[in-house]
C-alpha positions as CSV (number, residue, x, y, z in Angstrom):
1,M,-25.2,21.7,-24.1
2,A,-25.9,24.1,-21.3
3,A,-23.0,25.5,-19.5
4,M,-23.1,24.3,-15.9
5,S,-23.8,27.0,-13.0
6,P,-20.9,28.7,-11.1
7,A,-22.0,26.7,-7.8
8,L,-21.3,23.4,-9.9
9,Q,-18.3,24.1,-11.7
10,P,-15.4,22.3,-10.1
11,V,-13.0,24.3,-8.1
12,S,-9.2,24.4,-9.2
13,S,-6.9,24.7,-6.6
14,K,-3.5,23.7,-7.2
15,W,-2.1,24.6,-3.5
16,S,-4.7,22.8,-1.4
17,G,-3.0,19.4,-1.3
18,W,0.6,21.1,-0.7
19,V,-0.8,23.3,2.2
20,L,-2.4,20.0,3.8
21,S,0.8,18.0,3.1
22,G,2.7,20.7,4.8
23,L,0.2,20.4,7.7
24,F,0.8,17.1,7.9
25,L,4.7,17.0,7.8
26,I,4.5,19.8,10.6
27,V,2.5,17.3,12.9
28,A,4.5,14.5,12.0
29,V,7.7,16.6,12.9
30,L,6.0,17.8,16.2
31,L,5.4,14.1,17.0
32,F,8.9,13.1,16.5
33,V,10.2,15.6,18.6
34,A,7.6,14.6,21.1
35,L,8.8,11.1,21.3
36,Y,12.4,12.0,21.4
37,V,11.7,14.4,24.1
38,T,9.5,12.6,26.4
39,I,11.6,9.1,26.1
40,T,14.7,10.2,28.0
41,G,17.9,8.8,29.2
42,N,19.3,5.7,27.8
43,E,16.0,5.2,26.1
44,H,16.4,7.7,23.2
45,F,17.4,4.4,21.3
46,W,14.0,3.2,21.7
47,A,12.7,6.6,20.9
48,L,14.6,6.3,17.7
49,I,13.4,2.9,16.9
50,A,9.7,4.2,17.5
51,I,10.4,7.2,15.5
52,G,11.4,5.1,12.4
53,I,8.4,3.1,12.8
54,F,6.0,5.7,12.7
55,A,7.9,7.1,9.7
56,L,7.0,4.0,7.8
57,L,3.6,4.1,9.2
58,F,3.2,7.7,7.6
59,A,4.8,6.6,4.5
60,V,1.9,4.0,4.1
61,G,-0.7,6.8,4.8
62,C,0.7,9.1,2.5
63,Y,0.8,6.1,-0.3
64,F,-3.1,5.8,0.5
65,M,-3.9,9.5,0.8
66,E,-2.6,9.8,-2.8
67,A,-6.1,8.2,-3.9
68,F,-7.9,11.1,-2.5
69,S,-6.0,13.9,-4.3
70,R,-6.3,15.1,-7.6
71,D,-2.6,15.9,-8.3
72,P,-0.8,13.5,-6.0
73,S,2.5,14.8,-6.1
74,A,2.7,16.3,-2.5
75,Q,1.7,12.8,-1.0
76,R,3.9,11.3,-3.2
77,S,6.6,13.2,-2.0
78,L,5.9,12.7,1.7
79,A,5.5,9.1,1.1
80,W,9.1,8.7,-0.4
81,G,10.5,11.4,2.1
82,F,8.9,9.0,5.3
83,F,9.8,6.1,3.6
84,G,13.5,6.9,3.4
85,M,13.6,8.4,6.7
86,G,12.0,5.5,8.3
87,F,14.4,2.9,6.8
88,A,17.1,5.0,7.4
89,V,16.7,5.6,11.0
90,L,15.8,1.8,11.7
91,I,18.9,0.6,10.2
92,L,21.5,3.5,11.5
93,S,19.9,2.9,15.3
94,I,20.1,-0.7,15.1
95,G,23.4,-0.8,13.5
96,L,24.6,1.2,16.4
97,G,22.7,0.0,18.9
98,P,25.8,-2.1,20.5
99,S,27.9,0.9,20.7
100,Y,25.8,2.6,23.1
101,G,25.3,-0.6,25.0
102,V,21.5,-1.1,24.2
103,L,21.8,-4.3,21.9
104,S,23.6,-7.2,22.1
105,L,25.5,-8.4,18.8
106,V,22.9,-11.0,18.4
107,A,19.9,-8.9,18.9
108,Q,21.6,-6.3,16.7
109,L,22.1,-8.9,13.7
110,W,18.2,-10.1,13.9
111,G,17.2,-6.5,13.9
112,L,19.4,-5.8,10.9
113,I,17.8,-8.8,9.2
114,I,14.2,-8.1,9.9
115,V,14.5,-4.4,8.7
116,I,16.5,-5.5,5.8
117,V,14.2,-8.0,4.7
118,A,11.3,-5.5,5.2
119,L,13.0,-3.1,2.9
120,A,13.4,-5.8,0.4
121,V,9.9,-6.5,0.4
122,S,8.9,-3.0,0.1
123,V,11.3,-2.1,-2.7
124,G,10.0,-5.4,-4.5
125,L,6.3,-4.2,-3.9
126,I,7.4,-0.6,-5.2
127,A,8.8,-2.2,-8.5
128,W,5.7,-4.3,-9.2
129,R,3.4,-1.2,-8.5
130,T,5.6,0.9,-10.8
131,R,5.5,-1.9,-13.5
132,S,1.8,-2.1,-13.2
133,V,1.1,1.6,-13.6
134,T,3.4,1.7,-16.5
135,A,1.4,-1.1,-18.3
136,T,-1.5,0.8,-17.6
137,Q,-0.5,3.5,-19.1
138,N,0.7,1.9,-22.1
139,Q,-2.7,0.4,-22.4
140,M,-4.4,3.4,-22.4
141,V,-2.2,5.0,-25.0
142,S,-3.4,2.0,-27.4
143,R,-6.9,2.4,-26.1
144,G,-6.9,6.0,-27.2
145,S,-5.5,5.4,-30.5
146,W,-8.0,2.6,-31.1
147,Q,-10.9,5.3,-29.7
148,R,-9.7,7.7,-32.2
149,E,-9.9,5.5,-35.4
150,T,-13.3,5.7,-37.1
151,A,-15.4,2.5,-36.9
152,P,-16.2,0.5,-40.1
153,S,-19.8,0.6,-41.3
154,A,-21.4,-2.6,-41.3
155,F,-21.6,-2.4,-45.6
156,S,-17.7,-2.2,-46.0
157,Y,-17.2,-4.8,-43.2
158,A,-19.6,-7.3,-45.0
159,A,-18.0,-6.6,-48.5
160,A,-14.7,-7.2,-47.0
161,N,-15.4,-10.9,-45.4
162,S,-17.8,-11.8,-48.3
163,P,-17.2,-15.1,-49.7
164,S,-16.8,-13.7,-53.2
165,V,-13.9,-11.8,-52.2
166,P,-10.8,-13.7,-53.1
167,A,-8.6,-14.5,-50.2
168,T,-5.3,-12.6,-50.2
169,A,-3.7,-15.0,-47.2
170,P,-1.3,-17.8,-49.1
171,P,-3.1,-21.3,-48.9
172,P,-1.9,-23.5,-45.9
173,P,1.2,-25.4,-46.2
174,N,0.6,-28.9,-47.6
175,S,0.5,-31.7,-44.4
176,G,1.5,-34.6,-47.0
177,G,5.3,-35.5,-47.3
178,S,5.1,-35.1,-50.9
179,P,5.6,-32.0,-52.9
180,P,2.7,-30.5,-53.9
181,P,1.3,-31.0,-57.7
182,R,2.4,-28.8,-60.4
183,S,0.2,-26.7,-62.4
184,P,0.3,-27.3,-66.1
């Protein structure tokens, strides 16, 4: 096989994913600070709610960005970080809302119920995805061992399955009520 020309060979850069993820993180931090600074006065509660929602949207975006990377560890790290930050900010903001006079107790309970149900659904989806990835990896191990085996030739297959070869399996049990006859 001919060697590939240097212009066609893939570039090996292990740092580009981390640099792009770092830039994305800087943009996210600047957006969070801008949200918190622009929404002033007693409206900081709503700024925190917006930050929590944006963090969850960024987590979903980072999850989908994993598909475009050869080494998705940077995107996966950001997705987990935004996931944890988003739910932590939402639960703490809603939990402390009545103490700042922003939410009533009923609104606080409904908000917490909605956020906890969303957290339970997302944890369930994460568990389902993790299980399916593990099952696929196990299938690939079995498939790899099967592909490494040498294929039998047509002659050996035909010789092993010919009618002249005695059956090695025991005969099927007698379905009648009486025992089988004794051989002399």
